[in-house]
Backbone bond lengths (Angstrom), bond angles and torsions (degrees), N, CA, C in turn:
res aa  C-N    CA-C-N  psi(-1)  N-CA   C-N-CA  omega(-1)  CA-C   N-CA-C  phi
1 M - - - 1.457 - - 1.513 108.94 -
2 A 1.340 117.87 137.25 1.453 121.17 -178.05 1.520 110.71 -69.20
3 K 1.277 117.62 134.00 1.456 123.60 176.81 1.509 108.95 -109.08
4 L 1.276 117.03 129.21 1.457 122.08 -179.50 1.510 107.90 -108.49
5 S 1.331 114.89 141.02 1.469 119.84 176.32 1.544 107.38 -91.85
6 K 1.311 115.05 170.54 1.456 121.78 176.43 1.542 107.35 -60.79
7 D 1.302 117.65 -40.84 1.457 120.49 -178.80 1.523 113.33 -64.21
8 D 1.371 116.35 -32.23 1.449 118.28 178.27 1.567 107.95 -66.94
9 V 1.300 116.85 -42.13 1.470 118.07 -178.40 1.500 108.86 -70.34
10 L 1.291 121.40 -38.84 1.472 122.19 175.51 1.545 112.67 -60.64
11 K 1.365 114.39 -38.46 1.502 117.18 176.85 1.484 109.75 -65.17
12 L 1.350 119.28 -43.94 1.483 119.81 178.02 1.501 111.43 -61.97
13 A 1.310 117.28 -37.60 1.473 120.64 -178.22 1.526 107.39 -68.92
14 R 1.309 118.80 -39.64 1.416 121.30 178.09 1.540 111.60 -63.38
15 L 1.288 117.48 -45.03 1.435 121.75 177.17 1.554 112.59 -60.65
16 A 1.319 114.69 -34.21 1.495 119.86 177.06 1.514 112.26 -88.16
17 R 1.268 115.72 1.50 1.489 124.80 179.66 1.567 109.04 57.06
18 L 1.336 113.86 49.25 1.422 119.67 176.66 1.522 109.82 -113.68
19 Q 1.307 117.29 144.02 1.472 121.52 172.13 1.445 108.46 -106.17
20 L 1.328 119.61 121.29 1.429 125.58 -175.78 1.570 110.55 -116.52
21 S 1.324 112.97 141.12 1.434 119.40 171.81 1.558 110.00 -75.65
22 D 1.356 116.84 166.78 1.464 117.59 178.62 1.484 112.19 -61.49
23 G 1.375 119.29 -34.56 1.414 120.69 176.09 1.542 115.10 -64.44
24 E 1.372 112.59 -39.64 1.470 118.58 179.71 1.544 109.42 -68.17
25 V 1.334 115.58 -36.41 1.478 118.64 -179.10 1.546 107.19 -61.88
26 D 1.345 118.62 -47.44 1.487 120.50 -179.36 1.566 109.97 -60.80
27 Q 1.394 113.18 -45.57 1.465 117.29 -178.41 1.521 111.95 -60.56
28 F 1.298 118.94 -47.30 1.468 124.49 -177.12 1.575 106.47 -68.50
29 R 1.274 119.90 -37.21 1.472 118.90 179.46 1.495 110.32 -60.58
30 Q 1.336 118.39 -44.06 1.472 120.18 176.50 1.539 113.82 -63.27
31 E 1.346 113.89 -42.60 1.469 121.09 -179.06 1.536 111.94 -64.17
32 I 1.312 115.72 -41.72 1.467 120.93 -179.08 1.489 110.16 -71.03
33 E 1.352 116.81 -39.39 1.489 120.21 173.89 1.553 112.96 -57.16
34 A 1.337 114.43 -40.15 1.468 119.38 -179.03 1.536 109.65 -67.32
35 I 1.359 115.56 -41.58 1.438 119.92 179.69 1.569 109.94 -63.13
36 L 1.324 114.51 -44.51 1.475 118.48 179.81 1.541 112.56 -62.62
37 G 1.401 114.28 -33.41 1.460 119.12 174.16 1.479 113.07 -62.37
38 Y 1.360 116.58 -41.74 1.463 118.70 176.90 1.523 110.06 -64.24
39 V 1.288 118.12 -41.52 1.448 119.93 178.43 1.517 111.34 -62.14
40 E 1.286 118.08 -37.97 1.486 119.51 178.13 1.517 109.75 -66.62
41 Q 1.312 118.25 -34.05 1.446 120.45 176.31 1.539 112.44 -63.36
42 L 1.308 114.03 -38.91 1.496 119.04 176.47 1.493 112.60 -62.27
43 G 1.282 116.79 -37.90 1.413 121.98 176.79 1.551 116.38 -64.75
44 E 1.318 116.93 -17.76 1.435 122.39 178.01 1.510 113.76 -89.89
45 V 1.281 119.80 -6.98 1.480 124.77 -179.07 1.536 108.46 -70.05
46 D 1.392 114.44 131.94 1.484 118.90 -179.19 1.559 107.58 -85.65
47 L 1.362 113.08 115.63 1.479 119.04 -178.08 1.520 111.08 -116.07
48 T 1.342 118.55 27.54 1.474 121.55 -173.45 1.530 111.46 -66.00
49 D 1.337 120.16 -29.74 1.477 120.66 -176.76 1.504 112.97 -95.43
50 F 1.348 117.75 6.99 1.456 120.02 -175.65 1.550 110.30 -107.63
51 E 1.327 113.75 139.34 1.510 120.33 174.70 1.505 107.64 -85.14
52 P 1.303 119.27 142.98 1.442 120.11 173.09 1.517 109.90 -63.53
53 T 1.341 115.39 139.49 1.462 120.45 178.37 1.489 109.09 -111.44
54 N 1.323 116.13 121.89 1.467 118.95 174.89 1.507 112.77 -125.18
55 Q 1.341 118.40 -5.89 1.445 119.75 179.86 1.517 105.47 -149.88
56 V 1.347 118.30 115.28 1.465 121.69 -174.90 1.520 113.82 -102.54
57 T 1.331 119.56 -12.44 1.399 121.20 -176.03 1.544 113.74 -87.80
58 G 1.314 116.44 -16.31 1.499 120.33 -175.97 1.485 114.38 81.75
59 L 1.320 118.20 -3.97 1.445 123.06 -178.00 1.558 108.48 -80.19
60 T 1.347 115.53 140.29 1.413 117.91 175.51 1.576 110.23 -130.35
61 N 1.270 116.49 136.99 1.501 124.20 177.19 1.528 110.33 48.36
62 V 1.263 116.97 50.78 1.460 120.27 177.07 1.515 108.03 -82.99
63 M 1.331 119.00 110.10 1.469 123.54 -179.46 1.508 108.46 -137.12
64 R 1.319 115.29 153.01 1.453 118.68 174.57 1.495 107.80 -92.77
65 P 1.271 118.24 154.03 1.473 121.09 177.11 1.533 109.92 -71.47
66 D 1.359 115.62 143.46 1.484 119.41 177.00 1.524 106.55 -76.26
67 V 1.324 113.74 130.86 1.432 119.46 175.47 1.562 107.60 -124.25
68 I 1.283 115.35 124.79 1.459 121.61 179.28 1.516 108.24 -83.78
69 K 1.296 115.39 122.52 1.478 121.94 179.57 1.499 108.18 -102.82
70 N 1.337 115.29 131.39 1.432 118.91 176.07 1.550 108.31 -102.22
71 Y 1.308 112.90 113.02 1.469 120.07 -178.52 1.502 112.41 -88.18
72 G 1.310 117.37 -2.73 1.495 120.15 176.77 1.519 112.57 80.08
73 V 1.372 117.45 13.05 1.468 119.73 179.64 1.535 106.86 -129.88
74 T 1.305 116.32 137.53 1.464 116.89 179.10 1.543 107.65 -92.09
75 P 1.370 114.47 160.83 1.457 116.45 178.07 1.566 110.66 -59.83
76 R 1.318 117.18 -37.26 1.462 119.64 178.72 1.540 112.93 -59.71
77 E 1.328 115.57 -41.24 1.460 119.33 175.90 1.538 112.19 -61.73
78 L 1.336 113.35 -42.32 1.470 116.90 178.73 1.492 114.42 -63.57
79 L 1.309 115.65 -39.97 1.501 123.73 178.71 1.524 111.91 -61.33
80 K 1.308 118.52 -21.85 1.468 123.86 -179.95 1.542 108.23 -64.76
81 N 1.319 117.52 -26.78 1.450 120.78 -177.42 1.515 113.46 -87.03
82 A 1.420 117.58 -8.61 1.443 120.00 178.77 1.474 109.92 -79.31
83 P 1.349 116.10 147.99 1.488 119.08 -177.41 1.569 108.85 -69.98
84 A 1.282 121.07 -32.52 1.502 123.20 177.10 1.510 110.47 -147.80
85 T 1.310 115.36 140.48 1.483 122.72 -179.17 1.503 109.12 -131.09
86 Q 1.281 114.08 155.26 1.488 120.79 173.75 1.528 109.64 -149.99
87 E 1.302 117.54 121.22 1.470 124.53 177.10 1.571 109.43 53.16
88 G 1.261 120.56 43.89 1.432 124.88 175.53 1.469 115.61 79.75
89 H 1.315 119.22 12.56 1.454 122.00 179.97 1.533 109.31 -125.54
90 I 1.276 117.89 157.59 1.450 122.61 173.72 1.513 111.16 -72.74
91 K 1.315 116.57 125.09 1.509 119.03 -176.98 1.489 107.99 -93.13
92 V 1.330 114.95 128.14 1.504 120.88 175.97 1.505 108.70 -126.99
93 R 1.400 113.07 165.96 1.438 115.80 177.15 1.523 111.49 -71.46
94 R 1.306 116.87 155.58 1.488 120.75 -177.64 1.537 106.47 -67.00
95 M 1.354 113.23 135.13 1.434 121.25 -178.03 1.553 111.08 -91.16
96 L 1.307 118.12 -34.90 1.424 122.20 -176.32 1.523 108.85 -110.33
97 T 1.329 113.64 145.79 1.455 116.11 -179.04 1.533 110.29 -115.26
């Protein structure tokens, strides 16, 4: 069974941007160890006689036909409503720094 250290739990918490108290670290360490134990049990199941299943309905390549709808408005007319445009696109402030 996988054993997690307090540092392992703190690293997971940091990656998830969580702040945990010492009690929560111990609680989550136990819970994550239990989950990993169940995953290890699944790895021990013998699946030699089973085919992988990735499609259960029997349908293949089910797609709808593309239909072009004319709404009577051109992109240029729609861009007139935008507060700022640049080269045919709506201009917005940068989201990432």
